[in-house]
C-alpha positions in Angstrom: -5.5 9.2 -13.1 -4.7 11.2 -10.1 -2.1 10.4 -7.4 -4.6 8.5 -5.0 -5.7 6.1 -8.0 -2.1 5.6 -9.1 -1.2 4.5 -5.4 -4.1 2.3 -5.3 -3.1 0.6 -8.6 0.4 0.1 -7.3 -0.7 -1.4 -4.0 -3.3 -3.6 -5.3 -1.1 -5.1 -8.1 1.4 -6.3 -5.4 -1.4 -7.5 -3.3 -2.8 -9.5 -6.0 0.6 -11.2 -6.3 0.4 -12.2 -2.8 3.1 -9.9 -1.5 3.3 -6.5 0.2 4.0 -3.7 -1.9 7.8 -2.7 -1.8 8.7 0.6 0.1 7.0 3.8 -0.7 10.6 4.9 -1.6 10.3 2.5 -4.8 7.0 4.1 -5.8 8.4 7.6 -5.2 11.4 6.6 -7.4 9.1 5.4 -10.2 6.9 8.4 -10.0 9.9 10.8 -10.1 11.2 8.9 -13.1 8.1 9.7 -15.0 8.6 13.3 -14.1 12.1 13.8 -15.5 12.7 16.9 -17.3 13.4 15.5 -20.5 10.0 13.6 -20.9 7.1 15.2 -22.4 5.0 12.1 -23.5 6.4 9.4 -21.4 5.2 10.8 -18.2 2.6 10.2 -15.5 -0.1 11.3 -18.0 0.7 8.3 -20.3 1.2 5.9 -17.3 -2.2 6.9 -16.0 -4.1 6.6 -19.3 -2.4 3.1 -19.7 -3.6 1.9 -16.2 -6.8 3.5 -16.5 -7.6 1.4 -19.8 -6.3 -1.8 -18.0 -8.5 -1.2 -14.8 -11.5 -0.4 -17.0 -11.4 -3.8 -18.7 -14.4 -5.9 -18.2 -14.9 -7.6 -21.5 -11.7 -9.4 -21.7 -9.8 -9.3 -18.5 -6.0 -10.2 -18.6 -5.0 -13.7 -17.7 -2.4 -12.3 -15.2 -3.9 -8.7 -14.6 -1.5 -7.9 -11.7 1.5 -8.9 -13.8 0.2 -6.7 -16.8 -0.2 -3.8 -14.3 3.3 -4.0 -13.1 4.5 -4.3 -16.8 2.8 -1.0 -17.3 4.2 0.6 -14.3 7.7 -0.3 -15.4 7.6 -0.3 -19.1 8.8 3.4 -19.3 10.5 3.5 -16.0 13.9 4.1 -17.8 13.5 6.3 -20.8 16.5 8.0 -22.4 16.0 9.0 -26.1 19.7 8.7 -26.6 19.7 5.0 -25.8 18.2 1.8 -27.6 17.9 -0.3 -24.5 15.3 1.4 -22.5 12.8 -1.5 -22.5 15.6 -4.0 -21.5 16.7 -1.8 -18.6 13.1 -1.1 -17.5 12.4 -4.9 -17.7 15.5 -5.8 -15.7 14.6 -3.2 -13.1 10.9 -4.8 -12.8 12.4 -8.4 -12.6 14.8 -7.4 -9.9 12.3 -5.6 -7.8 9.8 -8.5 -8.1 12.5 -11.2 -7.2 13.6 -9.2 -4.2 10.0 -9.0 -3.0 9.5 -12.7 -2.9 7.5 -13.2 -6.2 8.0 -16.4 -8.1 10.6 -16.3 -10.8 8.1 -17.4 -13.6 5.9 -14.4 -12.7 8.9 -12.0 -12.7 10.0 -13.6 -16.2 6.6 -12.9 -17.6 6.7 -9.2 -16.7 10.0 -9.1 -18.1 8.8 -10.5 -21.4 5.6 -8.2 -21.3 7.9 -5.1 -21.0 10.0 -6.2 -23.7 7.0 -6.6 -26.0 6.5 -2.8 -25.9 9.5 -2.5 -28.2 6.9 -3.0 -30.7 9.3 -4.6 -33.2 7.2 -7.9 -33.2 3.6 -9.0 -32.8 3.3 -11.1 -29.7 1.3 -14.2 -29.5 0.7 -14.2 -25.8 -2.7 -12.8 -24.9 -1.5 -10.7 -21.9 1.3 -9.1 -24.1 -1.2 -8.4 -26.9 -3.5 -6.6 -24.5 -0.3 -4.6 -23.2 0.7 -3.6 -26.5 -2.8 -2.6 -27.5 -2.9 -0.4 -24.4 0.6 1.1 -25.0 -0.6 2.0 -28.6 -4.1 3.2 -27.5 -2.8 6.8 -27.9 -2.9 6.3 -31.7 -6.6 6.0 -31.6 -7.2 9.0 -29.2 -9.4 11.9 -30.0 -7.7 14.1 -32.7 -6.9 16.8 -30.0 -5.1 14.1 -27.8 -3.3 12.7 -30.7 -2.1 16.0 -31.8 -0.9 16.7 -28.3 0.8 13.3 -28.4 2.5 14.2 -31.6 3.8 17.6 -30.0 4.9 15.8 -26.9 7.0 13.4 -29.1 8.7 16.1 -30.9 9.5 17.9 -27.6 11.3 14.7 -26.5 13.4 14.8 -29.8 14.2 18.5 -30.2 17.8 17.6 -30.4 17.0 16.0 -33.8 16.8 18.3 -36.9 13.3 19.0 -37.9 13.8 17.5 -41.5 15.4 14.4 -39.9 12.8 14.0 -37.4 9.7 14.4 -39.6 11.1 11.9 -42.1 11.7 9.3 -39.4 8.4 10.0 -37.7 6.5 9.5 -41.0 8.2 6.2 -41.4 7.4 5.0 -37.9 3.8 6.1 -38.2 3.4 4.5 -41.7 4.7 1.2 -40.1 1.9 1.3 -37.7 -0.7 2.2 -40.4 0.5 -0.9 -42.4 -0.2 -3.2 -39.7 -3.7 -4.9 -40.4 -5.1 -5.0 -37.9 -3.2 -2.5 -35.8 -4.7 -3.7 -32.6 -4.5 -7.3 -31.7 -7.4 -7.7 -29.1 -11.0 -7.5 -30.2 -12.4 -5.0 -27.8 -9.4 -2.6 -28.4 -9.7 -3.0 -32.2 -13.3 -2.1 -31.9 -12.7 0.9 -29.9 -9.6 2.4 -31.5 -8.7 0.8 -34.8 -10.9 3.3 -37.0 -9.7 6.5 -35.2 -6.2 5.4 -35.2 -6.1 4.9 -38.9 -7.6 8.3 -39.4 -5.1 9.9 -37.1 -2.1 8.1 -38.6 -3.2 8.9 -42.2 -3.6 12.5 -41.3 -0.2 12.9 -39.6 1.5 11.2 -42.5 0.1 13.5 -45.0 0.7 16.7 -43.1 
């Protein structure tokens, strides 16, 4: 997704919620956050891939598509590999901005909950959260080439971790995803990505 498409996604999400988009300074701040030097995977590439998947949905649209879009915009807004509260800080940032922009508290709370779902520590029941989580995990079902690039990008973000420690923990994480049955919670995403994701995960765990 190029810069113009990202801008349109941002503006359209706010417009769909009935308010003007916040200042360009906020958008610039979010874009800059995704370009921080310590990021390799959690970048504009990942954000663009996620938003493109959401905007391409025609078979099962989200109940609150603009809220899902904003949740995607903010879900990696704060990313520090040395901290465990990135999702919480990102969710709080999103809620604060939404409330300051005049959006109803219940909508801001839903976006907060959506972002927290990307911790991937529980399988959500809410349909929009299921879609959001599936989109965030779509990379697992990418082409073998893109999945390999993703794995390299994650390693770069954790270069401070010794290789043997990283590899053991990474296998544990990937095995956890492989053990989920199904991995994807929404039918269309399952049909599109499940088989490829299982092949990618199995190959990565065995290497």
